[in-house]
C-alpha positions as CSV (number, residue, x, y, z in Angstrom):
1,M,-19.1,1.6,23.3
2,T,-15.7,0.7,23.9
3,V,-14.9,-2.6,26.2
4,T,-11.5,-3.0,27.6
5,I,-10.4,-7.3,28.8
6,S,-7.6,-7.8,30.0
7,G,-6.6,-11.6,31.6
8,G,-10.0,-12.5,30.8
9,A,-11.9,-9.6,32.9
10,I,-13.8,-6.5,32.2
11,T,-11.3,-4.0,33.3
12,E,-13.0,-0.6,31.6
13,V,-16.3,-0.2,29.5
14,S,-16.3,4.0,28.1
15,V,-19.3,5.4,26.5
16,K,-18.8,8.1,23.3
17,S,-22.5,9.8,23.5
18,T,-24.0,11.3,21.0
19,V,-27.4,12.2,22.6
20,Y,-28.6,16.2,21.4
21,E,-31.7,16.3,23.6
22,Q,-31.3,17.6,26.6
23,R,-33.8,15.5,28.8
24,S,-32.1,12.5,27.2
25,Q,-28.7,13.4,28.1
26,Q,-29.7,13.6,31.5
27,F,-30.9,9.8,31.6
28,V,-27.6,8.8,29.7
29,Q,-25.9,10.7,32.8
30,R,-27.3,9.9,35.3
31,A,-27.3,5.7,34.4
32,V,-23.2,5.3,33.2
33,P,-21.9,5.5,36.4
34,T,-24.1,3.1,37.5
35,L,-23.9,1.1,35.0
36,R,-20.7,1.1,34.5
37,S,-19.5,0.3,38.1
38,E,-22.6,-2.7,38.5
39,V,-20.7,-4.2,35.6
40,L,-17.5,-3.8,36.0
41,A,-18.2,-5.8,39.5
42,A,-20.3,-8.7,38.0
43,Q,-18.2,-9.0,35.3
44,S,-21.1,-9.4,32.8
45,A,-23.7,-7.8,31.5
46,D,-26.6,-9.5,33.5
47,V,-27.1,-6.3,35.3
48,N,-30.0,-4.1,37.2
49,T,-31.4,-2.1,35.0
50,V,-31.0,2.4,36.8
51,S,-34.4,2.9,37.9
52,G,-36.0,6.4,35.7
53,S,-33.1,4.9,32.3
54,T,-35.0,1.6,31.7
55,Y,-34.7,3.0,28.1
56,T,-31.0,4.2,28.3
57,S,-30.1,0.7,30.0
58,R,-31.9,-1.6,28.3
59,S,-29.0,0.2,24.8
60,Y,-25.9,0.2,27.1
61,L,-26.8,-3.9,28.4
62,T,-27.6,-4.9,24.9
63,S,-24.8,-3.0,23.5
64,L,-22.3,-4.2,25.9
65,Q,-23.5,-7.5,25.2
66,S,-22.7,-7.7,21.9
67,A,-19.1,-6.1,22.5
68,L,-18.6,-9.3,24.6
69,D,-20.1,-11.6,22.1
70,Q,-18.4,-10.1,19.5
71,A,-14.8,-10.6,21.7
72,A,-15.6,-14.2,22.5
73,A,-15.6,-14.9,19.0
């Protein structure tokens, strides 16, 4: 995960996915665009998970929070 912060605001969040299973890839493709939009709007990792992609959402948000914590350190 790459998080870009400019002027104290989250301006970009990108993920390089290495999911090999077709079914898992479907969850990633459904959840990531929604999560990215929500994170940019909220300027936080404190957003709701995407219904039907709970595990993917939790992993994304955990990774995001870790990146934000590293940036703040």
